[in-house]
C-alpha positions as CSV (number, residue, x, y, z in Angstrom):
1,M,104.3,110.2,113.9
2,R,100.7,110.9,113.5
3,I,100.8,111.4,109.8
4,L,103.2,108.3,109.7
5,L,100.6,106.1,111.4
6,L,97.7,107.4,109.3
7,T,99.8,106.9,106.0
8,T,100.7,103.4,107.0
9,L,97.2,102.4,107.9
10,A,95.7,103.9,104.7
11,M,98.2,101.7,102.6
12,I,97.3,98.6,104.7
13,A,93.8,99.3,104.0
14,F,94.4,99.8,100.2
15,A,96.4,96.5,100.0
16,A,93.6,94.8,102.1
17,N,91.1,95.4,99.2
18,S,93.0,93.2,97.0
19,V,93.6,90.5,99.7
20,L,90.1,90.3,100.7
21,T,88.6,90.3,97.3
22,R,90.8,87.6,96.4
23,A,90.2,85.6,99.6
24,A,86.4,85.8,98.9
25,L,86.5,85.1,95.0
26,A,89.3,82.4,94.8
27,P,87.5,79.7,96.6
28,D,84.1,80.6,95.2
29,L,83.0,82.0,98.6
30,I,80.8,84.6,96.6
31,D,80.2,85.7,93.2
32,P,81.9,88.9,91.9
33,A,78.7,91.0,91.3
34,S,77.4,90.1,94.9
35,F,80.9,91.1,96.1
36,S,80.7,94.4,94.3
37,S,77.2,95.2,95.8
38,I,78.0,94.4,99.2
39,R,81.2,96.2,99.1
40,I,79.5,99.3,97.5
41,A,76.6,99.2,100.1
42,A,79.0,98.7,103.0
43,G,81.1,101.5,101.9
44,A,78.3,103.8,101.3
45,L,76.7,103.2,104.8
46,T,80.2,103.7,106.5
47,L,80.9,106.7,104.7
48,G,77.3,108.0,105.0
49,A,77.4,107.6,108.7
50,I,80.7,109.6,109.0
51,A,79.3,112.3,106.7
52,A,76.2,112.6,108.7
53,V,78.2,113.0,112.0
54,R,80.0,115.8,110.2
55,G,76.7,117.3,109.0
56,A,77.8,116.9,105.3
57,Q,75.6,117.8,102.3
58,L,75.9,115.1,99.9
59,R,73.6,116.3,97.4
60,Q,76.0,119.2,96.7
61,A,78.9,116.5,96.2
62,A,76.9,114.3,93.8
63,N,78.9,113.8,90.7
64,W,77.6,111.2,88.4
65,R,80.8,110.9,86.2
66,M,82.7,109.9,89.6
67,A,80.1,107.7,90.4
68,L,80.2,105.9,87.0
69,A,84.0,105.8,87.4
70,L,83.8,104.2,90.9
71,F,81.3,101.5,89.8
72,T,83.6,100.6,86.8
73,Y,86.5,100.3,89.0
74,V,84.7,98.0,91.8
75,A,83.0,95.9,89.1
76,C,86.1,95.3,87.1
77,F,88.3,94.9,90.1
78,S,86.0,92.1,91.5
79,F,85.5,90.2,88.4
80,A,89.4,90.4,87.7
81,Y,90.1,88.8,91.1
82,R,88.6,85.4,90.0
83,W,91.8,84.8,88.2
84,L,94.7,87.1,89.6
85,D,96.7,86.6,92.8
86,A,96.4,89.7,95.0
87,G,99.8,91.0,94.5
88,V,99.7,90.6,90.8
89,G,96.3,92.4,90.6
90,A,97.6,95.3,92.9
91,L,100.5,95.6,90.7
92,I,98.4,95.9,87.5
93,L,95.9,98.2,89.0
94,F,98.4,100.5,90.3
95,G,100.5,100.5,87.1
96,A,97.2,101.1,85.1
97,V,96.1,103.9,87.5
98,Q,99.3,105.8,87.3
99,I,100.0,105.5,83.4
100,S,96.4,106.4,82.5
101,M,96.7,109.5,84.7
102,L,100.2,110.6,83.1
103,A,98.6,109.9,79.7
104,V,95.8,112.5,80.5
105,G,98.4,114.9,81.7
106,F,100.2,114.5,78.5
107,I,97.3,115.1,76.5
108,Q,96.4,118.2,78.5
109,G,100.1,119.6,77.6
110,E,102.1,118.3,80.3
111,R,105.6,117.3,79.2
112,L,107.9,114.8,80.7
113,S,111.7,115.1,80.9
114,A,114.2,112.5,79.6
115,P,114.4,110.7,83.0
116,A,110.6,110.8,83.3
117,W,110.4,109.2,79.9
118,L,112.7,106.7,80.9
119,G,110.7,105.9,84.0
120,L,107.5,105.5,81.9
121,L,109.3,103.1,79.6
122,L,110.3,101.2,82.7
123,A,106.8,101.0,84.1
124,V,105.2,99.9,80.7
125,G,107.9,97.4,80.1
126,G,107.5,95.9,83.4
127,L,103.7,95.6,83.0
128,G,104.3,94.1,79.4
129,Y,106.8,91.7,81.0
130,L,104.4,90.6,83.7
131,L,101.5,90.2,81.1
132,S,103.6,88.4,78.5
133,P,102.2,85.0,77.9
134,D,105.6,83.3,77.5
135,S,105.6,81.6,80.9
136,P,103.4,79.6,83.2
137,Q,103.7,82.2,85.6
138,A,102.0,84.7,83.2
139,P,98.6,86.1,84.7
140,N,95.3,85.3,83.2
141,L,94.8,87.7,80.3
142,A,91.0,88.0,80.9
143,G,91.7,89.0,84.5
144,A,94.6,91.5,83.6
145,G,92.3,93.2,81.1
146,L,89.7,93.6,83.5
147,M,92.2,95.1,86.0
148,I,93.6,97.5,83.6
149,I,90.0,98.7,82.9
150,A,89.7,98.9,86.9
151,G,92.9,101.0,87.1
152,V,91.9,103.3,84.2
153,A,88.7,103.9,85.9
154,W,90.3,104.5,89.1
155,G,92.6,107.0,87.5
156,G,89.6,108.7,85.8
157,Y,87.9,109.0,89.3
158,S,91.1,110.4,90.8
159,L,91.2,113.0,88.0
160,L,87.6,114.0,88.5
161,G,88.0,114.3,92.2
162,R,91.0,116.7,92.1
163,G,89.1,119.7,92.3
164,V,86.3,119.0,94.7
165,A,85.8,120.9,97.9
166,S,85.5,118.0,100.2
167,P,87.2,114.6,99.1
168,L,85.3,112.9,101.7
169,N,81.9,114.1,100.7
170,A,82.4,113.4,97.1
171,T,83.7,109.9,97.8
172,T,80.6,109.3,100.0
173,A,78.1,110.6,97.3
174,S,79.9,108.5,94.7
175,F,79.4,105.3,96.8
176,V,75.7,106.2,97.3
177,L,75.2,106.9,93.6
178,A,76.9,103.8,92.5
179,L,74.8,101.5,94.6
180,P,72.1,101.2,92.0
181,A,74.3,100.2,89.4
182,T,75.9,97.6,91.3
183,I,72.4,96.0,92.3
184,L,71.6,96.0,88.5
185,L,74.8,94.3,87.8
186,S,73.8,91.7,90.6
187,T,70.5,91.3,88.8
188,I,72.1,90.8,85.3
189,F,74.3,88.0,87.0
190,A,71.5,86.5,88.9
191,D,72.0,83.1,87.5
192,E,75.4,83.0,88.9
193,A,74.7,84.5,92.4
194,R,76.4,82.8,95.4
195,A,77.0,84.2,98.7
196,T,78.1,82.1,101.7
197,L,78.5,84.1,105.2
198,H,82.1,84.0,105.1
199,G,82.2,85.8,101.7
200,G,79.7,88.2,102.4
201,L,81.5,89.2,105.6
202,L,84.9,89.6,103.5
203,A,82.8,92.0,101.1
204,I,81.7,94.0,104.2
205,A,85.2,94.4,105.3
206,S,86.3,95.4,102.0
207,G,83.5,98.1,101.9
208,A,83.3,99.3,105.3
209,L,86.9,99.0,106.5
210,A,89.4,98.8,103.6
211,S,87.4,101.2,101.6
212,G,85.2,103.3,103.8
213,C,87.5,103.7,106.8
214,G,90.6,103.4,104.5
215,Y,89.5,106.5,102.5
216,V,88.8,108.6,105.6
217,V,92.3,107.6,107.2
218,W,93.9,108.7,103.6
219,Y,92.1,112.0,103.6
220,A,93.3,112.8,107.1
221,A,96.9,111.9,106.2
222,L,97.0,113.8,102.9
223,P,97.2,117.4,104.5
224,G,100.6,116.5,106.0
225,L,102.0,115.0,102.9
226,T,103.5,116.8,99.8
227,A,102.2,115.7,96.3
228,T,105.3,113.8,95.7
229,Q,105.1,111.9,99.1
230,A,101.5,111.1,98.6
231,A,102.1,109.7,95.1
232,T,105.5,107.8,96.3
233,V,104.0,106.2,99.4
234,Q,101.5,104.6,97.3
235,L,104.1,102.5,95.7
236,S,103.9,100.3,98.9
237,A,100.3,99.2,98.3
238,P,101.2,96.3,95.8
239,V,104.0,95.1,97.7
240,I,101.9,95.0,100.8
241,A,99.2,93.2,99.0
242,A,101.8,90.6,97.4
243,Y,103.3,89.7,100.8
244,A,99.8,89.9,102.6
245,G,98.6,87.5,100.1
246,A,101.5,85.2,100.5
247,A,101.1,85.2,104.3
248,L,97.4,84.9,104.7
249,I,96.1,83.1,101.6
250,A,99.3,81.1,100.6
251,E,99.8,83.0,97.1
252,P,103.2,82.6,95.6
253,I,105.7,85.4,95.2
254,T,107.4,84.4,91.9
255,A,110.5,86.0,90.5
256,R,108.5,87.3,87.6
257,L,106.3,89.4,90.1
258,I,109.5,90.7,91.8
259,L,111.3,91.8,88.5
260,A,107.9,93.2,87.2
261,S,107.3,95.1,90.5
262,A,110.7,96.5,90.5
263,L,110.3,97.8,86.9
264,V,106.8,99.3,87.4
265,L,107.2,100.8,90.9
266,G,110.9,102.0,90.0
267,G,109.7,103.6,86.8
268,I,106.9,105.3,88.7
269,A,109.0,106.4,91.5
270,L,111.3,108.1,88.9
271,I,108.3,109.8,87.2
272,V,107.0,111.3,90.3
273,T,110.4,112.6,91.4
274,Q,111.1,114.3,88.0
275,R,107.6,115.8,87.9
276,S,108.1,117.0,91.5
277,R,111.6,118.8,90.3
278,S,110.1,120.1,87.3
279,R,107.3,121.8,89.2
280,R,109.8,123.3,91.8
281,A,111.8,124.7,89.0
């Protein structure tokens, strides 16, 4: 029950990032660069406080490549949500993360079974169907492109962090190291700067709660999950984001999104289960 509760809270936190960002940017309560800076700063302060209580040595966990990947993810994620609904953005992000990590594995020599290849084709086809500009329901291509970059960056961040001794310390150090880059980003887009109190509070919630506390909860849950369970349970995040977006900020759940979600998430689930069986064999 403890693992179930922690996992559920972590998935809600991950989905909340999409809803909070969209809720702040869609009505122009804050500009994307300022949102990114506040999110990173709030996450760094929250994680730093937790790390300090635990007596962590952040200097030893510092990794500039992870920090760069984190900054790229946060910046592109924020700018993408000027145009994308929460559920659509979460689905594109999740699909890009998983496909990019699979691509790296393939380059490194990992081979997929026939059912896994089918899953990959379904996932890519689902994303292609979602993004194809043949319908008024098609998402904005600029937003989709930025979210794909965000997903690739997050996939790279995840791969870089696989071998670290303490994921919590590495994540805290990455947030701290990414902060100067987000401040520079805000300086570059100073002419577009806008931050209402409501928008700032949403950015703080995204950084401190959905990101900072969400990662802590997720790392607490991971020891109780198998690798397959950990990968599969993340399929719930885009679904939670879509329904939360519909309930909280009145976003539509279209037939296109439902079908694309079934293809992308079903394909990735097939890949995950096949890779698990291959490893056991």
